C-alpha positions in Angstrom: 108.0 89.2 94.7 106.2 88.3 97.9 107.5 88.4 101.5 107.7 84.6 101.5 109.9 84.7 98.3 112.3 87.1 99.9 112.6 85.0 103.1 113.2 81.9 101.0 115.9 83.7 99.1 117.7 84.8 102.2 117.4 81.5 103.9 117.7 79.0 101.1 119.6 75.8 101.9 122.1 76.4 99.1 122.8 79.9 100.3 123.4 78.9 103.9 126.1 76.5 102.9 127.9 78.9 100.6 131.3 79.6 102.1 132.0 82.9 100.4 132.2 86.0 102.5 129.2 88.2 101.8 129.6 91.9 101.1 128.7 94.6 103.6 125.9 95.7 101.3 124.2 92.3 101.7 124.3 92.5 105.5 122.9 96.0 105.4 120.1 94.9 103.1 119.4 92.0 105.4 119.2 94.4 108.4 116.9 96.7 106.5 114.6 93.8 105.5 114.4 92.6 109.1 113.7 96.1 110.4 110.8 96.6 108.0 109.2 93.2 108.1 110.1 91.6 111.5 106.5 91.8 112.7 105.3 89.9 109.7 107.6 86.9 110.2 106.5 83.7 111.8 108.5 82.1 114.6 109.7 79.4 112.2 110.9 82.0 109.7 112.8 83.9 112.4 114.5 80.7 113.4 115.5 80.0 109.8 116.9 83.5 109.5 118.8 83.1 112.8 120.5 80.0 111.2 121.5 82.2 108.3 123.1 84.7 110.7 125.2 81.9 112.2 126.3 80.8 108.7 127.2 84.3 107.5 128.0 86.6 110.4 129.3 90.2 110.1 131.3 91.5 113.0 129.2 94.7 113.4 125.8 94.1 111.7 124.9 90.6 112.9 124.3 91.7 116.5 121.9 94.3 115.4 120.0 91.9 113.1 119.8 89.3 115.9 118.5 92.0 118.3 115.8 93.0 115.9 114.7 89.4 115.5 114.8 88.5 119.2 112.9 91.6 120.5 110.1 91.6 117.9 106.9 89.7 118.2 106.2 86.9 115.7 103.2 87.0 113.4 101.5 84.3 115.5 101.9 86.4 118.7 100.4 89.5 117.1 97.4 87.5 115.8 96.8 85.9 119.2 97.1 89.3 120.9 94.7 90.9 118.5 92.2 88.0 119.1 92.5 88.3 122.9 92.2 92.1 122.9 89.9 93.3 120.1 90.3 97.0 119.4 87.7 99.1 121.1 88.5 102.0 118.8 85.9 102.4 116.1 87.1 102.2 112.5 88.3 105.5 111.2 89.0 107.1 114.6 92.4 107.9 115.8 94.2 106.2 118.6 96.4 108.0 121.2 99.6 107.6 119.2 98.1 109.0 116.0 96.7 112.0 117.9 100.1 112.6 119.6 101.8 112.4 116.2 99.3 114.9 114.8 100.1 117.3 117.7 103.8 117.0 117.1 103.4 117.7 113.4 101.5 121.0 114.0 
């Protein structure tokens, strides 16, 4: 199943208009999905998922999901940033964060 299939499943028209209360496990899964894939979502996909949050809120988890969506960059923003600032680090060499992680691991 592709990322697009998962997004379509979460935000399908039929699902948005379902009036049943969703279990906490569903909201937790949605939060985990957003945390893992937020940087791969387009602006349009994020808007669609925001609509789903309005249709099926959870009193504790929705705020965290919304925060993850609002404070992450969309896929278009990441592509534009990469095009504007091509990496000066040669392929295969470590950047500062990777070197810092290596130091912490030792």
